[in-house]
C-alpha positions in Angstrom: 37.5 -44.3 -64.6 34.9 -48.1 -64.2 37.6 -45.4 -63.9 37.3 -45.5 -63.9 35.4 -46.2 -64.9 36.8 -46.2 -62.1 35.0 -48.1 -59.0 35.9 -45.5 -54.5 38.3 -40.6 -49.7 38.6 -37.3 -51.1 42.1 -36.8 -49.7 44.6 -39.0 -51.4 48.2 -39.8 -51.7 51.1 -40.0 -49.3 53.0 -37.9 -46.8 55.9 -36.1 -48.4 57.8 -32.8 -48.3 56.7 -30.1 -50.6 60.1 -29.9 -52.1 61.5 -32.7 -54.2 64.7 -34.7 -53.5 63.8 -36.0 -50.0 62.4 -39.4 -50.9 63.7 -42.5 -52.5 62.8 -46.2 -52.0 63.2 -48.2 -48.9 62.1 -51.5 -47.4 60.5 -50.0 -44.2 59.0 -52.6 -41.9 59.4 -55.6 -44.1 62.9 -56.6 -43.3 62.1 -60.3 -43.9 61.5 -59.6 -47.6 58.3 -61.6 -47.4 55.9 -60.1 -50.0 52.8 -58.2 -48.9 49.9 -60.2 -50.5 47.0 -58.0 -51.7 43.8 -59.6 -52.8 41.3 -58.1 -55.3 38.4 -59.3 -57.4 39.4 -57.0 -60.2 40.5 -58.7 -63.4 42.8 -57.6 -66.2 42.5 -59.6 -69.3 44.4 -59.9 -72.5 42.0 -60.7 -75.3 41.9 -60.3 -79.1 39.9 -57.1 -78.6 42.2 -55.9 -75.9 45.8 -57.0 -76.6 47.4 -54.1 -74.6 45.7 -54.2 -71.2 48.7 -52.7 -69.4 49.3 -49.7 -71.7 48.2 -46.4 -70.1 47.0 -45.2 -73.5 44.4 -47.9 -73.8 43.2 -48.7 -70.3 41.0 -46.5 -68.1 39.5 -48.5 -65.3 40.2 -49.2 -61.6 41.9 -52.5 -62.2 44.6 -51.2 -64.5 45.1 -47.9 -62.7 45.7 -49.9 -59.6 48.8 -51.2 -61.4 49.7 -47.9 -63.1 49.9 -45.8 -60.0 52.4 -48.3 -58.5 54.6 -48.8 -61.6 54.5 -45.6 -63.6 55.7 -42.1 -62.5 53.9 -38.9 -63.2 55.3 -35.4 -63.0 53.1 -34.8 -60.0 51.4 -36.9 -57.3 48.9 -36.4 -54.6 49.9 -36.1 -50.9 48.3 -38.0 -48.1 46.4 -35.0 -46.9 45.2 -32.2 -49.2 44.2 -32.1 -52.8 47.1 -30.1 -54.3 49.5 -32.2 -56.3 53.2 -32.3 -55.3 56.3 -33.1 -57.4 57.3 -36.7 -58.1 59.2 -37.0 -61.4 59.3 -33.3 -61.4 61.4 -31.2 -59.1 59.0 -28.3 -59.5 56.0 -27.3 -61.7 53.9 -24.2 -62.2 52.0 -22.0 -64.6 54.4 -19.6 -66.3 51.7 -17.2 -67.6 49.0 -15.1 -65.9 46.0 -16.9 -67.4 46.7 -20.6 -66.7 47.5 -21.7 -70.3 51.3 -22.4 -70.2 52.5 -25.0 -67.6 56.2 -25.6 -67.1 57.9 -28.4 -65.2 61.5 -29.0 -64.3 62.4 -32.7 -63.9 64.6 -34.3 -61.2 68.1 -35.1 -62.2 69.1 -38.7 -62.7 65.6 -40.2 -63.4 65.6 -43.7 -64.8 63.1 -46.3 -65.9 63.1 -49.7 -64.3 65.0 -51.1 -67.3 67.9 -48.7 -66.6 67.1 -46.3 -69.5 67.5 -42.6 -68.7 64.2 -40.6 -68.4 64.3 -37.1 -69.9 61.9 -34.4 -70.9 61.7 -36.0 -74.3 60.1 -39.1 -72.7 57.5 -36.9 -71.0 56.7 -35.1 -74.3 56.7 -38.5 -76.1 54.2 -39.9 -73.5 51.7 -37.1 -73.8 52.0 -36.9 -77.6 51.5 -40.6 -77.8 48.5 -40.7 -75.5 46.8 -38.0 -77.7 47.8 -39.6 -81.0 46.6 -43.1 -80.1 43.4 -41.6 -78.6 42.0 -45.0 -77.7 38.2 -45.2 -77.2 39.0 -47.1 -74.0 41.9 -44.9 -72.8 42.1 -41.7 -70.8 43.2 -39.3 -73.6 40.1 -37.2 -72.9 41.7 -36.1 -69.6 44.6 -34.3 -71.3 42.8 -33.4 -74.5 43.3 -29.8 -73.6 47.0 -30.0 -74.4 47.8 -28.2 -77.7 51.6 -28.8 -77.8 54.4 -30.0 -75.6 57.9 -28.7 -75.8 61.1 -30.3 -74.4 63.7 -27.5 -74.9 66.3 -29.5 -72.8 66.6 -32.8 -70.9 65.1 -31.4 -67.7 62.4 -29.0 -69.0 58.9 -29.7 -70.2 56.5 -26.9 -71.3 52.8 -27.6 -71.9 50.8 -25.2 -74.0 47.1 -25.6 -73.4 44.2 -24.9 -75.8 42.5 -22.9 -73.2 43.2 -21.8 -69.6 42.8 -24.8 -67.2 43.7 -24.6 -63.6 42.8 -28.3 -63.2 45.7 -29.3 -65.5 48.1 -30.1 -62.6 45.4 -32.4 -61.2 45.3 -34.3 -64.5 49.1 -34.5 -64.7 49.0 -36.5 -61.4 46.9 -39.3 -63.0 48.0 -42.2 -65.3 46.7 -40.2 -68.2 50.1 -38.5 -68.0 52.1 -41.7 -67.1 55.6 -41.4 -68.3 56.6 -44.3 -70.6 59.9 -45.2 -72.1 60.2 -43.8 -75.6 62.8 -46.5 -76.5 60.2 -49.2 -75.7 56.7 -48.0 -76.4 55.6 -47.5 -80.0 54.8 -43.8 -80.8 51.5 -44.5 -82.7 50.2 -47.8 -81.5 49.6 -49.7 -78.2 52.3 -51.8 -76.4 50.9 -55.3 -76.4 51.1 -57.9 -73.7 51.5 -57.8 -69.9 54.6 -55.7 -70.0 55.5 -52.4 -68.3 58.5 -50.1 -68.6 58.0 -47.4 -66.1 59.9 -45.3 -63.5 57.5 -45.7 -60.6 58.1 -47.1 -57.2 57.6 -50.7 -58.3 58.7 -52.8 -61.2 56.3 -55.5 -62.6 58.2 -58.8 -62.4 55.5 -61.2 -63.5 51.8 -61.2 -64.5 49.6 -64.2 -64.8 46.1 -63.5 -66.0 43.4 -64.5 -63.5 46.0 -65.4 -61.0 48.6 -62.9 -59.7 51.0 -60.1 -60.5 54.3 -59.8 -58.7 55.9 -56.4 -58.0 59.3 -55.6 -56.5 60.7 -52.2 -55.3 62.1 -50.4 -58.3 65.8 -49.7 -57.4 65.9 -47.1 -60.2 63.1 -45.1 -58.7 63.9 -41.5 -57.9 61.0 -39.7 -56.3 59.6 -38.6 -53.0 58.0 -41.8 -51.9 59.4 -44.1 -49.3 58.5 -47.8 -49.7 57.6 -49.7 -46.6 58.1 -53.1 -48.3 60.3 -54.6 -50.9 57.8 -56.8 -52.7 54.0 -57.0 -53.3 52.0 -59.9 -54.8 48.6 -58.9 -56.2 46.3 -61.9 -56.2 43.2 -61.8 -58.4 40.2 -63.7 -57.2 37.1 -64.7 -59.2 35.2 -65.0 -55.9 34.9 -62.5 -53.1 34.2 -65.4 -50.7 37.5 -67.1 -51.6 39.3 -63.8 -51.1 37.8 -63.4 -47.6 38.6 -67.0 -46.7 42.3 -66.5 -47.8 42.5 -63.3 -45.7 41.2 -65.1 -42.6 43.7 -68.0 -43.2 46.5 -65.5 -43.5 47.6 -66.4 -47.1 46.3 -62.9 -48.1 47.5 -59.9 -46.1 45.2 -57.2 -47.5 41.8 -57.5 -49.2 40.5 -54.6 -51.3 37.7 -54.2 -53.7 35.3 -55.6 -54.3 33.6 -57.0 -51.2 29.9 -57.5 -50.8 27.9 -55.6 -48.2 27.4 -58.7 -46.1 31.1 -59.3 -46.1 31.8 -55.7 -45.1 29.4 -55.8 -42.2 30.7 -59.2 -41.1 34.3 -58.0 -41.2 33.4 -54.8 -39.3 32.2 -57.0 -36.5 35.3 -59.3 -36.5 37.0 -59.6 -33.2 40.7 -59.1 -32.5 41.0 -62.9 -32.1 40.6 -63.3 -35.8 43.6 -61.0 -36.5 41.7 -59.2 -39.2 40.6 -55.6 -39.2 38.4 -53.7 -41.6 39.2 -50.0 -42.1 36.3 -47.8 -43.2 36.7 -44.3 -44.6 34.6 -41.7 -46.4 34.6 -42.2 -50.1 33.8 -40.3 -53.3 32.9 -43.2 -55.6 29.7 -42.3 -57.3 27.2 -44.7 -58.9 25.1 -43.3 -61.8 22.2 -44.5 -64.0 22.8 -43.1 -67.5 20.3 -42.7 -70.3 21.0 -42.7 -74.0 18.9 -39.6 -74.8 18.7 -40.7 -78.5 16.9 -44.0 -77.7 13.2 -43.8 -78.5 12.1 -45.3 -75.2 13.9 -42.7 -73.0 14.2 -39.8 -75.5 11.3 -37.9 -74.0 12.6 -35.9 -71.0 9.4 -36.6 -69.1 10.3 -40.3 -69.1 13.7 -39.7 -67.5 12.1 -37.2 -65.1 9.5 -39.8 -64.1 12.3 -42.3 -63.3 14.0 -39.7 -61.2 10.7 -39.1 -59.4 10.0 -42.8 -58.6 13.5 -43.9 -57.6 13.9 -44.6 -53.9 17.6 -44.3 -53.1 17.1 -44.8 -49.4 15.5 -48.2 -50.0 18.3 -49.1 -52.4 21.2 -48.3 -50.1 19.3 -49.9 -47.1 18.1 -53.1 -48.7 20.8 -53.8 -51.3 23.9 -52.2 -49.8 23.0 -52.7 -46.2 24.1 -49.1 -45.5 27.6 -49.6 -46.8 26.7 -46.8 -49.3 24.8 -43.5 -48.9 22.1 -42.1 -51.2 23.4 -39.6 -53.7 21.2 -36.8 -55.0 23.7 -34.9 -57.0 26.3 -35.6 -59.7 29.0 -34.2 -57.4 29.3 -36.3 -54.2 29.3 -35.1 -50.7 32.8 -34.0 -49.6 33.7 -32.5 -53.0 33.6 -28.8 -53.6 30.3 -27.7 -55.2 28.2 -30.6 -54.1 24.5 -29.7 -54.3 21.4 -31.9 -53.7 20.0 -30.9 -57.0 17.9 -34.1 -57.6 16.3 -33.9 -54.2 15.6 -30.2 -54.6 14.0 -30.9 -57.9 12.0 -34.1 -57.1 11.9 -34.5 -53.4 10.8 -37.9 -51.9 9.8 -40.7 -54.3 6.3 -40.2 -55.6 4.6 -42.3 -58.3 1.6 -39.9 -58.5 3.9 -37.0 -59.4 5.7 -39.2 -61.9 2.5 -40.2 -63.6 1.5 -36.6 -63.8 4.9 -35.8 -65.5 4.2 -38.5 -68.1 0.6 -37.5 -68.7 1.6 -33.9 -69.3 3.9 -35.1 -72.0 1.1 -37.2 -73.6 2.5 -40.5 -72.3 -0.2 -42.6 -70.7 1.0 -46.2 -71.5 3.7 -48.1 -69.6 7.2 -47.1 -70.8 9.2 -50.2 -71.7 13.0 -50.1 -71.8 16.1 -52.3 -71.3 18.4 -51.6 -68.3 22.0 -52.9 -68.6 24.5 -53.6 -65.9 28.0 -55.1 -65.7 28.0 -58.8 -64.7 31.6 -59.9 -64.4 32.8 -58.1 -61.3 33.1 -60.6 -58.4 31.9 -59.3 -55.1 29.8 -56.5 -56.7 26.0 -56.0 -56.0 25.4 -55.0 -59.6 22.7 -57.7 -60.2 20.9 -57.1 -56.9 21.0 -53.4 -57.5 19.5 -53.7 -61.0 16.8 -56.1 -59.7 15.9 -53.6 -57.0 15.7 -50.7 -59.5 13.5 -52.7 -61.8 11.2 -53.7 -58.9 10.8 -50.0 -57.9 10.1 -48.8 -61.4 7.8 -51.6 -62.3 5.9 -51.3 -59.0 5.0 -47.7 -59.9 2.8 -49.1 -62.7 4.5 -46.7 -65.1 7.4 -48.7 -66.4 8.2 -52.2 -67.8 11.9 -52.7 -67.3 13.9 -55.6 -68.8 17.2 -56.4 -67.2 20.3 -57.3 -69.3 23.9 -57.7 -68.5 27.3 -57.9 -70.3 31.0 -58.3 -69.5 33.0 -55.1 -68.9 35.0 -54.9 -72.2 31.9 -55.4 -74.3 29.7 -53.3 -72.0 31.9 -50.2 -72.3 32.2 -50.6 -76.1 28.4 -50.9 -76.5 27.8 -47.9 -74.3 29.9 -45.7 -76.6 28.0 -47.1 -79.6 24.7 -46.0 -78.0 23.4 -49.6 -77.8 21.8 -49.3 -74.4 18.7 -47.2 -73.5 19.7 -47.1 -69.8 22.7 -48.5 -67.9 24.5 -48.2 -64.6 28.2 -47.3 -64.1 30.4 -46.6 -61.1 32.7 -43.6 -61.3 35.8 -43.3 -59.3 37.3 -39.8 -59.5 40.5 -39.3 -61.5 41.2 -36.4 -59.2 39.3 -34.9 -56.3 37.6 -31.9 -58.0 34.0 -31.2 -59.1 35.3 -30.9 -62.7 36.0 -34.6 -62.7 32.3 -35.4 -62.1 31.0 -33.1 -64.8 33.4 -32.8 -67.7 34.0 -36.6 -68.3 30.3 -36.9 -69.1 29.1 -33.6 -70.3 32.0 -31.8 -72.0 32.6 -32.0 -75.7 34.3 -35.2 -76.7 33.3 -36.8 -73.3 34.6 -40.2 -72.3 31.3 -42.0 -72.7 30.4 -40.3 -75.9 27.0 -39.3 -74.4 24.7 -37.8 -77.0 23.3 -35.3 -74.5 24.5 -31.8 -74.9 24.2 -28.7 -72.7 25.6 -25.5 -74.2 25.5 -23.9 -70.7 27.7 -26.6 -69.3 30.0 -26.9 -72.2 30.4 -23.2 -73.1 30.1 -21.5 -69.7 30.4 -23.7 -66.7 33.4 -25.8 -67.7 35.5 -23.1 -69.3 34.7 -20.6 -66.5 35.5 -23.0 -63.7 38.8 -24.0 -65.2 39.9 -20.4 -65.0 39.5 -20.4 -61.2 42.5 -21.3 -59.2 40.5 -20.9 -56.0 38.1 -23.9 -56.4 35.7 -22.5 -53.8 35.0 -19.8 -56.4 33.5 -22.4 -58.7 30.6 -23.5 -56.4 27.9 -21.4 -58.0 28.8 -22.5 -61.5 28.9 -26.2 -60.6 25.6 -25.8 -58.8 24.2 -24.5 -62.1 25.5 -27.5 -63.9 23.9 -29.9 -61.4 20.6 -28.1 -61.6 20.6 -28.5 -65.4 21.4 -32.2 -65.1 18.6 -32.7 -62.6 16.1 -31.0 -64.9 17.2 -32.8 -68.1 18.2 -36.2 -66.4 20.7 -37.5 -68.9 22.2 -39.1 -65.7 20.6 -40.1 -62.4 22.9 -40.3 -59.3 22.2 -43.4 -57.3 24.6 -43.7 -54.4 28.0 -42.7 -53.0 30.3 -45.4 -51.8 32.4 -45.6 -48.8 36.0 -47.1 -48.8 36.8 -50.4 -47.2 40.1 -52.2 -46.9 40.6 -55.4 -44.8 44.0 -56.4 -43.5 45.7 -58.8 -41.1 46.6 -57.2 -37.9 50.4 -57.3 -38.5 50.0 -55.1 -41.6 50.8 -51.4 -41.1 49.9 -48.3 -43.2 46.5 -49.6 -44.1 44.8 -46.3 -43.2 46.8 -44.6 -46.0 46.7 -47.3 -48.6 43.6 -46.3 -50.6 43.6 -43.2 -52.7 40.5 -41.5 -54.1 40.2 -44.0 -57.0 40.4 -46.9 -54.6 43.9 -47.6 -55.9 45.9 -49.6 -53.4 49.1 -47.6 -52.8 51.5 -50.6 -52.3 54.3 -48.5 -50.8 52.2 -47.6 -47.8 51.9 -51.2 -46.7 54.4 -52.7 -44.3 54.7 -55.7 -42.0 54.8 -55.0 -38.3 54.1 -57.1 -35.2 50.8 -59.0 -34.8 48.7 -57.4 -32.2 
């Protein structure tokens, strides 16, 4: 996902009992009814090319998933602590066979969408079938592509038959790839256009104004295990991170989330209590990657990609550009996720231009390698441009490369990536679920989300199928280490850094420490209004 791709703690979700039926909505500490105002620099745009920005079948990025997690219900959801999904729309779920290929869920009784329509097992089946049928290039269908058929034998029972054993399937059901939509509203074979949502999640979308704000109110029809600590949330979308910060300090914004520049983060970290603003920092599992199109003539030779890996100085990048608000990443799987291995550091060690030159010479490449490097330009508050300039400077300074920087807006950027128009480009990845599979399969499995031309039979035919058969995820470590070693040797992707999570809030806002999940989604229900300290 920017989901996504999503742009960043490993532990996600909310506190709830393991058994269903103990939740329901509430207004918590916001008795005044005054909305919690959340600021973001994310944008969600309705365009000719993207007429359905709020349809789960067509949107797979952090901005839209921020909306989806709050307005749609999934069968399962993540708890505050731990990585095992728990029931939400479902009362209970589990594999009904011995190999992990048949998954059965029983729904809660009395589920309804925000429009009052009843939610039954047929809606769940409809939603999954629809996601797979539309199979949008920019949607998350690849996450649930392992579903062969879905059955709804009665109103409360859903049975998923998978193409192959997959113990990660419950993790995928807890993402908006399995968002339950109203079969009476959403077309079965095409996207649902406009800024409209018919979901059964904790909030209803009351109003959406592009490049301005979205208004959410507690969904009185919600039947799930979440407790709302407010009755209304206003999401304000800023085109400037500086403006967002200024509004936070003035008090017209209660909470500021992504994206904030490194200098803003460090400034807010030092803010005194007198300013009534506090920045909360947490470990994060956002990963930033440099990808190569291995069919592009400039970077097709493996030695070229290996030389880039040998020259790149991550320590300098995170120090000089990100002011230590990010950590160097030497592996596709970040620190804190099962199976993390420093595969790139083990393979290349410290940056060394002499070794890089030797790699190129051994491959018969003695002239400078010229290629274009692309980055996303339209995310306010990001350091994408500064990062790209620093990478170019490092590579050019080695005397081995001649890098030309180019940029594009997100909707065009992602489309061109999948058409193999860019030799090299950078993307941020926010995990759909906290498991090593979600840092390998989306890029290197068959039918991967980015349509990368690089193929590894070992990863596709051995690592991914074998690890998906392991219910104990610690048993997958060796296999995922193998995958990361292969990626370090072939370099279709180059890990750059791992992001931390930051959220700034006024001092009277409660629940901030629980508000961000692993995808940097702001879980509106956690936020309440207390007493100013």
